[in-house]
N, C-alpha and C positions, 0 to 999 in steps of 0.2 A: 503494500497498499504506500501512495504517496506520503512524504513526509510531511507534507500543508495539509493531507485529510487526518493525519493520525493527529493535529495539531489542531483541526477542527470540533473533531472528536473529545480533545482533551476539552476545549471550551465547552462544547454540551454537555460533556459530563457535570463541570463547573458549574454551569447556567440550572441547568436542570436539577441535579440532585445536592451539588453543595452548597448552593446558592437558594435551594427551596421553590423553583420554580415549575413545579411539578403539572402546571396547569399549562406549561408551555406545547404548545403541537401547533404552530406555523413556521415556517421557513422566513417569512419576510419580517416575521415580529422576532424570531431568535437575531436576524441581521441588525435588524433596527436595536436590538438591544446589544450584541458585540460593541456595535459603532456609538451610541450614545449614553450605555447604561454604565459603562466603565473608562470615563476619561482617564482614569490613573493609570489603567490599563492598556488603554488603547495604543500610545507609540511601541510599547513592546508588544505586542500584538501584529501592528505593522511590520517593524522590523524581522520579526520570527517567522509570520509566514512570507517575508521577502526574502529572505535566509534560505526559505526550506524551498520558494521556486526560484532560485538562483536570481531573483530581480533586485533591482536596485530599491533600497527603503523610503530614497526621497520619490519616486514616481510609483508609489503605491498608494492609491488613494480607496476612499470608500467603493466606487464600482470595482475594484478589482479583489476588495474586502469580500464584497455579496458573492461575485463568479469565483471566488476561491470556496465560500462556504455553499454554493449553489452544486460546485464540481464534486466537494466530500458529500453532499446528503444522497448524490447520483452516486456516487461509488457506497455509500451506506447502504441505499434500498438495493443495489445489486448483491450487496453479501448479507441481506438480511437482517442489518443490523437495526434498519427502520422502514415501517412501510409508510411511503409516500402515495398520497391522494389530491395532485393539485397542490397545493400550499401546506396543506395539512400532512403532518406526518406523529407518526407512533414508534416512540423508542421500544423495540422488541428487547427480550430476555439474552438473546445472544449479543447483544450493545456491549454487555458484561465483560466479554472478551477481554476489551479494552484494558480493565483494571487487571487482570493477570498480567500483561506484559508492564504496565506503563502507573501502577499505583504510587509508587512515589514521584512521580510525576503531577498526577493528578491530586495528592495529596498538598502540591508544595506548585502549583501552575500562579497565583499570586505574584509569589517569591521569583519565581524563572520568569516571569513576564517582565518583571519591574527591573532585574539585573538585566536583562536585554535589551530594556531599551535606557539604562546607564552604560552601557557598554558604548566604545569609541569607534565610529565606522571606517574603515581601510580608506585611504584617501583616493584608489579608486574606485570605489563604491559607488 
């Protein structure tokens, strides 16, 4: 699975389970939450997703965040981690496979993203 999809999965787990947004069932709402409800984490989200996609963080905007999330959700639907119906989604039990491999990252996602936003970008980025 692509790194950016794993990152989106970690963010979905954080928003849905850790932050108790258990009524979340809309792709558009999730995209909006990521862009608007976590202003202190957004720079880290941008840098982390851009790095995973091997793009420049300075050129990574809200549209690219939306596209990255949409692509990840499409992949999650293919592997049956979520069930999609238009904009609506339901997290399936198999989504918890993510926790087997990435539990330490899920538990520390806020700190990881904050550290990422504090990293200096290389001169050629």
